[in-house]
N, C-alpha and C positions, 0 to 999 in steps of 0.2 A: 292604818286604811290605805287600801290602795285602789285605783282605779283603772288607771288606764292602763291599761292594759295596753297606757297609754300606752295601752294597747299599739300589739297591733299587725298580728299575722292574720293575711287573709288565707281562703283555702289555698292548701299547697297545688303548686302548679308543675305538671311534669316538664323535667329538665329534658332540653332538645340539644342535641350534640350535632354540630356543623364541622366542617373540614374546609380550610381555607389555606392553600399552599403548604397543605400538609400538617398544619398545626391544628390541635384538637381545641375547640372552643366551646364554653357553655353558654346557651343562650339565655334570655330572661327567665327567672325562675329561681336563680341561685340566693337571692336575699332572703326569700320566703323558706327555702329548704335549710338554710344555714339558721335562721331564726327557730324553726321549727326541732332541729337537732339540738342547738344550743340549749333549748329549754329543757329538752328531755335528759340531757347530759347534767345541766345543773340542778334538776331534781333528783336524778338517781345518785351523783357523787358530790355534788356541791358547788356551788358558784364558784368559790376560791381555788377549789381544786381541780377547774376545769380551765384548760387553756383553749387559745384560739384556733390552735394547730389541731388539737383534738376534734374541736367542732368542724373545722373544714375537712379533714381527713375521713370523718364519719359519714359524710354525704360525699367522698369522693374530688373535694376540691382542695386546692393548695391555701396554705396560710396566706400567700400574696392575694389570692381571690376574696378572701373573708376581710382583709384590710382595705380591699377596694370598696366593699360595701360598708363597712363599720369602722369606725375609728379606735375601738375597743371592745371587750366581751360585754360591757354593760350596756352599750349602746344598742346591743342585739334585743335587749329587753325594752327599749323605749324609741326603737325606730317606728316612725310614722306619727310622730308628735304633731307636724303640721298638718295632717290629713285629719287627725283627731279633734284639734282645734278649730278646722274648717267646718267640720259637722255642726258645732255649737254656733259658728259665726253664720253659716247658711240659713240656720233657723231665726238668728236676729234679723237678716236681710231679708227674709220672707215675711217679718211680721209687718202688719198694718200699720200706716204712718200714724195713726192716733191711738195705738196700743199703749198701755201703760208699761213702765219698766218692768215689772213683775210679768206681765203678760209677754213682753218678748222674750224674758228669761225662760217663761214656760214653753214657748216656739223653740228657744235654742235645746232645751232639755228633749224635747220630743224629737227634734232634728238628730241629736247626738245619741238617743236611744237606738236610732235604725242603724247607727255605725257597729253596733253590738247585736246580731242576731243570735238566737239561741244557740246555733251551732258552733259557736264561738266560745260559748259559757266553759267548756272544759279546759281549752287552753288559757282561758282568764283564770280559773281557779289554780291550775298549775303554776302559773306566773305569779300569782300571788302568795303561794305557798314559798317560793323561792325567794321573793323580795321580803317577806317575814323573816326570814332566817337571816338577813344582811342589812345591818343598820346603815351602810353606805347606798345600797338600793333603795332604802325606805327615805332616805334624805333626797336622793334623786326624784323619787316618785312626789315628794312633796313638793319639791321645786317645780315639777311638771304642772301639778295642780295651781300653784301660785301664777305660773306663767299663763295658764288658762284663765284665772280670775283675772289678771291685767289686761288679756285680749278681749274679754268680754265686756268689761268695765270702759275701755277705750272704744268699742263699737257701740256701746249705749251712749256714751259722750257726742259720738259723731251723729246719733239721732237727735242731739239736743238735750238730754238728760243731765241734770246737774251733777257737779264732781261728788258730792256726797251720796245722794241716790244711786248714781251709776255705780259706785264702788260697793254700797250695800247690797245692791241687786245682784251684780255679779258675784260676790261672794256668797251671797245666798244660795245662789243657782250652783256654784260649784259644791258647797255644802250638801245640797239636796243630791246631787249627782254622787257625790261620795257615798252618802249613807246608802243611796238606791243601789250602788254597784255592790257594795259589800254584801248587802242582802241579796243580790242577784247571783252572786257566786257561792253562796251557801250551798252544802251537800244537797240538803232536801228542799231547795227551791225549785219550783217549776215555772213561776209566773215569769213574762216577759219583763226586760228591763224598761219598757214603756210604761206598764203597769205598776210596777213598783214605784218608779219615778214619779208617776202621777198621784199615787196615795202618800208620797212622802211630801210632796209639794203643797198639795190639800192639808196635810197635818201642819205645815210651817206657817202656811196663810190663816187657817184656823187660829193657832196660837197668837198670831200677830193681830188679829181682829180683837182677842179677848184681852189683848195686854192693856194695862193701864199706864201711859206715861206717867213717870215720877215727876213729882213738882221740883223746880230748880232749887 
């Protein structure tokens, strides 16, 4: 299961070239162009077979420029983690003071869903396919989800939620997101991520209401 696409290419921006003292310089837009080019190369010829130099050259940039934006080619697929996590935290911070832990998590999930508009779905599908083919990338994706759960739990504790409740609510939220995201990128799926997330969360809450605690 991959989610994040963790995520994170925005619509491609046009590269602008300026000159200063006769030196050609690329203006903002290079990271997004490198991300898109890298994903296309990973999908067509394989992650391991693709080099940073190839990625850079495919969009008219140098290897040095590539490493100015990314520490290695793997990070191209995981660039933007902070913005991804912040989308969840914005929902936490926007929750009312008397909201229950799961109500706060529901707000975080709604906020996160807006981070993945439908036009981003083709990129997410391609990214998922690349990750599914590489165990190291799968491990990196799992680490990303674990970091998200930790950040959510910390935010809940800051609201006064007890340790265990914060951990359970945060991990439940990440699980809901992961399941919803996997459905969202299916080839035949047309619903928005927000719709799917709401459905998965309702199912989780229905299951917990029906559950009978085991006796000690």
